[in-house]
N, C-alpha and C positions, 0 to 999 in steps of 0.2 A: 663529674665527681659528686658524691653525696658530701657536702662541705665539711670542712674541719670544725665548723661551729656546731653543727647539729648532731654529729656523732657523739661527742662528749655529753651534750645535753640529754640525749636519749639514754645514755649509760647511767647518768645520775638519776634521771627520772625513773628508770626501770628499777634501780636499786631501792628507791623509796616505795614503789608500788609493790614489789615482790616481798618486801619486808613487813608489809601491813599484817597485823595491827601493831607490830613492834616498831620501835624507832631504830633505823639502821645506824651503825657506827660510822663515823667519818671515814674510817679505813675502808669499810665495805663500799661506801659511795665512791670514794676516790679510786679504788681498784676497779670497780665496775666501769667508771668513766674512762680509766686508763685502757682497759680492755677494748673499749669501743674506738679508742684513738690509735692504739699501737700499730695496727696493720698499715696505716698510712705512713709509717716510717720509711716505706719503700719509695716515697716521693723524692728522697735524696738522690735516687738514680737519675733524676733529671739534671743533676749537676755534673754528671759524668757521661761519657759517650756510650751509654747503654741503651739498647733498643727497648722501646716501650713494651714489646711483646717478649722480651727476654725474661727468664725466671726471676731475675733480680729487678726487673722493671715494675712499674706501677700495676697493682692488682695481680702480681705474680705470687711467688712463694709466701710472701707475708700475708696474703689473703686466703691461704689454703687451710684446710681442716687440720693438717699436721702442725702448722704454725699455731693454730688455736690451742691444740693440745699442749704444745711447748709453753705457751704463755700461761695456761691454766696451772700447769705443774710448777712453773716458777712462782706464781702467786701463792700456791699452797706451801711451797718449800721455804720461802723467805718471809711471807706475811702471815701465815696461819700455822706456825710451828706448834702452837698449843693444842691444835685439833689432832687427835690420834689418827695417824696415817692408816688409811683403809677402812676407817669407821664410816657409818652411814652419813654422819655430819661432814666428814672429809669429802666423800663422794658427791654430796649435794652441793657443797661450795665449789669443788673442782668443776663439776658439771656446769654450774652457773657461769663461771669465768670462761669456760670453753664456749658456751652458747653466746655469751656477750661478745667474745672475740670473733666468732664465726659469723655472727649477725652483721658485722661490718661488711664482710664480703657479700653477704646476701643482699644487703641494701645497695651496695655498689653494682650488683648484677641487675638491679632494678632501675639503673640510670640509663637514659636514652643515649647509649653509646655503643660503638662496635668493638670496643676494646675487650670486654668480657673479663671474667675472673677465673683464675687457675685454682679452682677448688680442690682438685685431686692431685696437685703436685706433691711428691715427685713421681707419682705413678704415671701421670700423663701431663703434658704441657698444654693440653687443649683448654681453651678458655670458654666459659659459658655465660650467657645472658639469660635472665628470666623472660618469659613471654610478655609479662606485664611490666612496663617500664614507665612509671608515672613521674620519676624524678628527672630533673634537668641536668644535662651535662654542661660543665663549666670548665674552660681551659685552666690548667694549673700554671698560671703566671701571675706575678704580683700585680700587674696592671688590671687584672680582672676584678680585684677588690674594689676598684673605683667605678666599675660598670654596673648598670642597672640589671644586667642578666644575672650577675652573681647574687645580688640581694633578692631578686625575684626567686632564684633557686632556693635561697635560704628560707624565704617565706613558704614556698611549696613544701619544703622538707619539714618545717616546723608544724605545718598543718598535718602532714602525713604521720610524723612521729607522735604528735599529740593524739591523733586518732588511735594509734597503736597502744599508747599508754592508757588511754581511757578504756579501750577494749580489754587490756590486761587487767586493769583494776576491777572492771565489772566481772570478768571471769573469776578473779580471786574471790570476790564476794559471793558469787554463785557457788563456788566449790568450798567455801569456808566451812560449812557444817560437815562435809565429808572429810575434810582435812583434819578437823578436830578429832574425829573418830578413828582416823588412820593410825596404826601403830608405827608407821614409817615417818620420820621427821620430814616435814616439808621445809622449804628454804627459809620461810619466815621464822620458824622455830629454831632452825639451824643457826641463823644469824643471832638470835637471842642467846642460844647456848654458847656459841663462840664468844660472844661479848662477855658472858659471865666467866668463862674460862680465862679470858685475857685480863 
């Protein structure tokens, strides 16, 4: 598993990076973090006699693209009511929350595991892994928290996600002049506009 510690950290970090040069609201950071964590709600399946490869099992429907759409729409419906529905700002925020939720599954598909991720549920129950799997698989058991393998996995993931965030920051700085000239609002300006409206 990509651990429950690093998913939220990446979500919070990405919220700050994508909002640059504006300061993101606590709400935006919290919701971005929540989107990165929510797919792992399916780990409760381990408390019941549910097969790991069942749709309700880990990395099943809760890691699908459809689930990411559902989460993004919920975020907009209950947390950003002040943003006009269907506006460019609405689509920018909704798309961000969709990407943040879907990225959880993509990261899990990069774990060295045979379980795979059901990205296209309910259209197919086939599970997919990415060819490149730099992240370490850790058993989802409480005792694993005391093992060196878990903390080594956390270290590897912190390095991996830090590299992603730095790359995103550099990309944002490179594209900054073009984004300023663009008539379409990028996410950083969308966050600022949503803050003023709230």
